[in-house]
C-alpha positions as CSV (number, residue, x, y, z in Angstrom):
1,G,16.4,7.3,26.5
2,H,18.0,5.4,23.7
3,G,20.6,6.2,21.3
4,G,21.2,10.1,21.1
5,T,17.8,11.0,22.7
6,D,17.3,12.7,26.1
7,A,15.9,10.9,29.1
8,P,12.2,11.0,29.0
9,A,10.5,13.8,31.0
10,G,6.9,12.2,30.9
11,T,5.0,9.1,30.9
12,M,4.2,7.1,27.8
13,P,1.0,9.3,26.8
14,E,3.2,12.3,27.3
15,V,6.0,11.2,25.2
16,A,3.4,10.3,22.5
17,K,2.4,14.0,22.6
18,D,6.2,14.9,22.2
19,L,6.3,12.6,18.9
20,T,3.2,14.8,17.6
21,A,5.2,17.7,18.2
22,L,8.1,16.3,16.3
23,L,5.9,15.6,13.2
24,D,4.8,19.2,13.4
25,A,8.3,20.3,13.4
26,E,9.3,18.3,10.5
27,G,6.2,19.4,8.6
28,V,4.8,15.7,8.5
29,R,1.0,15.5,8.6
30,Q,0.7,11.8,8.8
31,A,3.4,9.1,9.0
32,L,3.8,5.2,8.7
33,V,4.8,4.6,12.5
34,V,7.1,1.5,13.2
35,G,7.6,0.6,16.9
36,Y,9.6,-2.4,18.3
37,S,9.0,-3.5,21.9
38,M,8.9,-0.2,24.0
39,G,8.8,1.6,20.8
40,G,5.8,-0.6,19.8
41,R,3.9,0.5,23.0
42,L,4.8,4.2,22.3
43,A,3.4,3.8,18.7
44,L,0.3,2.4,20.1
45,H,0.0,5.2,22.6
46,L,0.4,7.6,19.6
47,A,-2.3,5.9,17.5
48,A,-4.5,6.2,20.4
49,T,-4.2,9.7,21.4
50,A,-3.5,11.2,17.7
51,P,-4.8,8.8,15.2
52,E,-5.0,11.4,12.6
53,R,-1.4,11.5,12.5
54,V,-0.8,7.9,12.0
55,R,-1.3,6.6,8.2
56,G,-0.5,3.3,9.2
57,L,0.9,1.4,12.3
58,V,3.3,-1.4,12.6
59,V,3.7,-3.0,16.0
60,I,6.6,-5.4,16.6
61,G,6.6,-7.7,19.8
62,A,4.9,-5.3,22.0
63,T,1.8,-5.3,24.4
64,P,-1.1,-2.8,25.0
65,G,-0.5,-2.7,28.6
66,M,-1.5,-4.9,31.4
67,P,-4.4,-5.0,33.6
68,D,-4.4,-3.2,37.1
69,G,-4.0,-5.1,40.2
70,D,-1.4,-7.2,41.9
71,T,0.4,-8.4,38.6
72,R,0.8,-4.6,37.8
73,S,2.2,-3.8,41.2
74,A,4.6,-6.7,41.0
75,R,5.8,-5.3,37.5
76,V,6.4,-1.9,38.9
77,E,8.5,-3.3,41.6
78,A,10.5,-5.3,39.2
79,D,10.9,-2.3,36.8
80,E,12.4,-0.3,39.7
81,A,14.6,-3.0,40.7
82,L,15.9,-3.1,37.1
83,A,16.2,0.6,36.9
84,R,18.6,0.7,39.9
85,Q,20.7,-1.9,38.4
86,I,20.8,0.1,35.4
87,E,22.1,3.1,37.3
88,T,24.5,1.2,39.5
89,D,26.0,-1.8,37.5
90,Y,25.2,-1.1,33.7
91,E,27.7,-3.6,32.5
92,G,25.8,-6.2,34.6
93,F,22.6,-5.3,33.4
94,V,23.8,-5.6,29.8
95,R,25.1,-9.2,30.5
96,D,21.9,-10.1,32.4
97,W,19.7,-8.5,29.5
98,E,21.4,-10.6,26.9
99,A,20.9,-13.7,29.0
100,N,17.3,-13.0,29.0
101,P,15.3,-16.1,27.5
102,L,13.4,-13.4,25.5
103,F,16.5,-12.9,23.5
104,A,17.9,-16.5,23.3
105,T,17.4,-16.7,19.6
106,Q,19.9,-13.7,19.0
107,R,22.7,-16.1,20.0
108,A,22.5,-17.9,16.6
109,M,22.9,-14.6,14.9
110,A,26.5,-14.1,13.3
111,S,28.9,-13.1,15.9
112,E,29.6,-9.8,14.3
113,S,25.9,-8.9,14.4
114,Q,25.9,-9.9,18.1
115,E,28.9,-7.5,18.8
116,R,27.2,-4.7,16.9
117,I,24.1,-5.0,18.9
118,R,26.1,-5.3,22.1
119,A,28.0,-2.0,21.1
120,I,24.8,-0.1,20.8
121,R,23.5,-1.4,24.1
122,R,26.6,-0.3,25.6
123,S,26.5,3.3,24.2
124,H,23.1,4.1,25.9
125,A,23.3,6.4,29.0
126,P,22.3,4.3,32.0
127,K,20.4,7.4,33.7
128,A,18.4,7.8,30.5
129,L,17.4,4.1,30.3
130,A,16.6,3.9,34.1
131,A,14.1,7.0,33.5
132,A,12.7,5.5,30.5
133,L,12.1,2.4,32.5
134,R,10.3,4.1,35.4
135,L,8.1,6.4,33.3
136,M,7.4,4.3,30.3
137,G,7.9,0.6,31.4
138,T,5.2,-1.8,31.0
139,G,4.2,-1.5,34.7
140,A,3.9,2.4,34.5
141,Q,2.1,2.2,31.0
142,P,-1.6,2.8,31.0
143,S,-3.7,-0.2,29.4
144,L,-4.9,0.4,25.9
145,H,-7.0,-2.7,25.5
146,E,-10.3,-0.9,25.5
147,R,-9.2,1.6,23.0
148,L,-7.8,-1.0,20.4
149,S,-11.3,-1.6,18.8
150,R,-11.5,2.0,17.9
151,F,-8.4,2.0,15.7
152,Q,-9.1,3.0,12.2
153,M,-5.7,3.3,10.5
154,P,-4.4,0.0,9.0
155,V,-2.4,-1.9,11.4
156,L,0.3,-4.8,11.0
157,W,1.1,-6.8,14.2
158,V,4.4,-8.6,13.7
159,V,6.0,-11.5,16.1
160,G,8.6,-14.1,16.0
161,E,7.7,-17.8,15.7
162,Y,9.7,-18.3,18.7
163,D,8.5,-15.4,20.9
164,A,5.9,-17.5,22.8
165,K,5.0,-14.8,25.2
166,F,4.4,-12.0,22.5
167,R,2.5,-14.5,20.3
168,A,0.1,-15.0,22.9
169,I,-0.3,-11.4,23.5
170,A,-0.9,-10.9,19.9
171,Q,-3.5,-13.6,19.9
172,D,-5.4,-11.8,22.5
173,V,-4.9,-8.5,20.6
174,Q,-6.3,-10.0,17.5
175,L,-9.8,-10.7,19.2
176,L,-9.9,-6.8,19.7
177,M,-8.6,-5.8,16.5
178,P,-10.0,-8.3,14.0
179,A,-9.4,-5.9,10.8
180,A,-5.7,-5.7,11.8
181,R,-3.1,-7.8,10.0
182,F,-1.2,-10.2,12.1
183,A,1.9,-11.9,10.9
184,V,4.3,-14.6,12.4
185,L,7.7,-14.5,11.1
186,P,9.6,-18.1,11.2
187,Y,12.8,-18.8,12.6
188,A,12.6,-15.4,14.7
189,G,12.4,-14.5,18.4
190,H,11.5,-11.2,20.1
191,A,13.6,-9.0,17.7
192,V,12.4,-10.0,14.3
193,Y,13.8,-7.0,12.6
194,L,17.2,-7.9,13.7
195,E,16.8,-11.6,13.4
196,R,15.0,-12.0,10.0
197,P,15.8,-8.5,8.4
198,S,15.2,-9.3,4.9
199,A,11.7,-11.1,5.6
200,F,10.8,-8.3,7.8
201,K,11.5,-5.6,5.2
202,T,9.5,-7.6,2.5
203,L,6.7,-7.6,5.0
204,L,7.0,-3.9,5.8
205,L,7.1,-2.7,2.4
206,S,4.2,-4.8,1.3
207,F,2.1,-3.1,4.0
208,A,3.3,0.3,3.2
209,E,2.6,-0.1,-0.5
210,K,-1.1,-0.8,0.4
211,L,-1.8,2.1,2.6
212,P,-4.1,4.9,1.6
213,A,-2.9,8.2,0.4
214,A,-1.5,10.5,3.2
215,D,-4.2,13.1,2.4
216,S,-7.1,10.6,2.9
217,P,-9.8,11.8,5.5
218,R,-9.7,9.9,8.8
219,R,-12.1,9.8,11.7
220,S,-10.2,10.8,15.0
221,D,-11.1,8.9,18.1
222,A,-8.8,10.7,20.5
């Protein structure tokens, strides 16, 4: 539902299956999968359902889901309200989204960078974004907490120093994935790849260079 992609036609696990079909179409047996925010949640689902296709996993500012109960119900309601705003007042949504405290650190970026990001946001199709929120939002996403300990591929989990919410999530995840590498990029908020691109690039390339060969055998826990 972002950029030039169509609106999702399924839930997070179903879209993860679409990614495996894309890998098949491109003739890629294994890939280094990098995902940010919603993309990070999708990357986690791909790693959970088709681990043999993931050579390495990089998660940026994401969550493995939330437990069932009243909190989830409230999140589903909030996601639905936001989806309706996207459909009826997209410019208002973009303004409100940029005012979200989660993105406050982006206001320190160069004005041309902020304008470029705003132009990308405005280029999205509102109906596609609303569909993504309803089908793939945090409220709709199944929890992966119980599956994280079974991940066998190398994992790099990245958060920004000033992203308090997702730093706390990463600390909880670290207890479930002791073999994973966790990195906190200083002077960055939620979107570390935008706010500290050079530092993130160095971190990513260092992780990629140490990955096992793509044809190494890997046990599947799907």
